[in-house]
Every structure is written in C-alpha cells, then in structure tokens.
C-alpha positions as CSV (number, residue, x, y, z in Angstrom):
1,M,0.0,0.0,0.0
2,T,1.4,3.4,-0.9
3,A,1.2,6.3,1.6
4,P,-1.7,8.8,1.1
5,M,-0.9,12.4,0.1
6,G,-0.1,14.5,3.1
7,C,1.2,11.6,5.3
8,Q,3.4,13.3,7.9
9,L,5.1,10.2,9.3
10,I,7.1,9.1,6.3
11,G,10.8,9.3,7.1
12,R,13.4,8.2,9.6
13,W,12.8,8.4,13.4
14,R,15.2,8.0,16.3
15,I,13.6,6.1,19.2
16,V,14.6,8.1,22.4
17,E,12.4,6.7,25.1
18,A,10.4,3.7,26.2
19,D,8.1,3.0,29.2
20,I,9.5,-0.4,30.0
21,W,13.1,-0.3,28.7
22,D,15.9,2.2,29.5
23,R,18.0,4.1,26.9
24,D,21.0,1.7,27.3
25,Y,18.8,-1.2,26.3
26,L,17.2,0.6,23.4
27,D,20.6,1.4,21.9
28,L,22.1,-2.0,22.8
29,V,23.1,-3.0,19.2
30,E,22.6,0.2,17.2
31,P,20.9,3.5,17.7
32,A,17.2,2.7,18.2
33,K,15.2,3.7,15.1
34,M,12.0,3.4,13.1
35,V,11.9,4.0,9.4
36,I,8.5,4.6,7.7
37,E,8.6,4.3,3.9
38,A,6.0,5.4,1.4
39,G,5.6,2.0,-0.3
40,G,3.8,0.2,2.6
41,H,7.0,-1.0,4.3
42,G,9.5,0.1,6.9
43,E,11.7,-1.2,9.7
44,I,12.2,-0.9,13.4
45,A,15.2,-1.8,15.5
46,F,15.9,-1.4,19.2
47,G,17.7,-3.6,21.8
48,A,18.6,-6.8,20.1
49,M,15.4,-6.7,18.0
50,Q,15.2,-5.9,14.3
51,A,12.0,-6.2,12.2
52,G,10.4,-5.3,9.0
53,L,7.1,-3.4,9.0
54,D,3.9,-3.8,6.8
55,I,2.2,-0.4,7.1
56,E,-1.3,1.1,6.7
57,Y,-1.3,4.9,6.5
58,A,-3.4,7.9,7.6
59,R,-2.3,11.5,7.7
60,T,-0.9,11.6,11.2
61,L,-1.1,7.9,12.1
62,V,0.2,4.6,10.8
63,F,-0.8,1.0,11.8
64,F,1.6,-1.8,11.3
65,T,2.3,-5.5,11.7
66,W,5.9,-6.5,12.2
67,E,8.1,-9.5,11.9
68,G,11.8,-10.1,12.7
69,F,14.3,-11.4,15.2
70,D,15.1,-10.7,18.8
71,E,18.3,-12.3,20.1
72,M,18.0,-14.8,17.2
73,D,14.4,-15.8,18.1
74,H,11.7,-15.2,15.5
75,V,9.2,-12.6,16.8
76,R,6.2,-10.7,15.4
77,G,3.5,-8.4,16.5
78,T,1.5,-5.3,15.9
79,G,1.7,-1.6,16.5
80,S,0.9,2.0,15.6
81,A,2.7,5.3,15.5
82,E,0.9,8.7,15.9
83,L,2.3,12.2,15.4
84,Q,2.2,14.3,18.6
85,D,1.7,18.0,18.9
86,D,5.4,18.5,19.7
87,G,6.5,16.8,16.4
88,T,7.5,13.5,18.0
89,I,5.7,10.2,17.4
90,E,4.3,7.9,20.0
91,I,4.7,4.3,19.1
92,E,2.5,1.6,20.6
93,F,4.4,-1.6,20.1
94,A,3.3,-5.2,21.0
95,Y,5.0,-8.5,20.8
96,H,2.6,-11.3,19.9
97,L,1.6,-12.9,23.2
98,G,4.3,-10.8,25.0
99,D,5.4,-7.4,26.1
100,E,3.6,-4.2,25.2
101,A,5.5,-0.9,25.2
102,T,5.0,2.8,24.4
103,L,8.0,4.3,22.7
104,K,8.8,7.9,21.8
105,A,10.7,8.9,18.7
106,E,12.1,12.1,17.2
107,R,12.4,12.8,13.5
108,V,16.0,12.5,12.2
109,T,16.7,16.0,11.0
110,S,17.8,14.9,7.5
111,S,14.5,13.2,7.1
112,T,11.5,15.2,5.7
113,A,7.7,14.5,5.8
114,C,5.9,13.6,2.6
C-alpha cells in the first residue's frame, strides 16, 4: 500500500524513550530507530530486535504489523505510531503474546515528511 498524500510520518525516526526499557537497552546493538517508507513497508530496531514493517497509512497515524528477530528468536506483533503536537511520534508496540510498550521517537533532521 502506498502512503496517502499528506502523510506526515514518512521518514526516519530516532527512538529516544520507552516506558519499559531504558535508553541503554534501546541502543544495545545500534541507535534505536523506526523507518516509515512510502511504499507500505518500513523497519524498526531497538535492543537486540530488528524487524520489517507492513504499514497502513493515515495523515498523522500509521498502523503496522511487524516480523523479525530478537536475540536470534523469531518474533512478530502489531503496533501503531501517531504524530504528537510536539512533532514526536508515540509508538504503541506489542509482541505477539508478549510485552507491550510505548516508545517515543524524534524525527531524524535529515528526514522530511511527505
């Protein structure tokens, strides 16, 4: 699915905060990030987890399913990201039958909205 005209979440986001993990864990392997692409896909990485995203778009909100690996274990789940008034996004992230977390991310400055 391609992103609708006016989607404000397309781009690269730096995950800076989580309600259940500290910053050291988020950046364990690489700087924690979320990438939202216009073609219906993206990626997310934090801690030892890396996953691909399948995305559905709205103007200031995306819904996604994800699948990848966490410490070599296959993992999957669902989530959403919503643009906040301060320009950050709030990510609701859920492992299938596991942890649920709220993450905060800031736009990487070299990344622009669509």
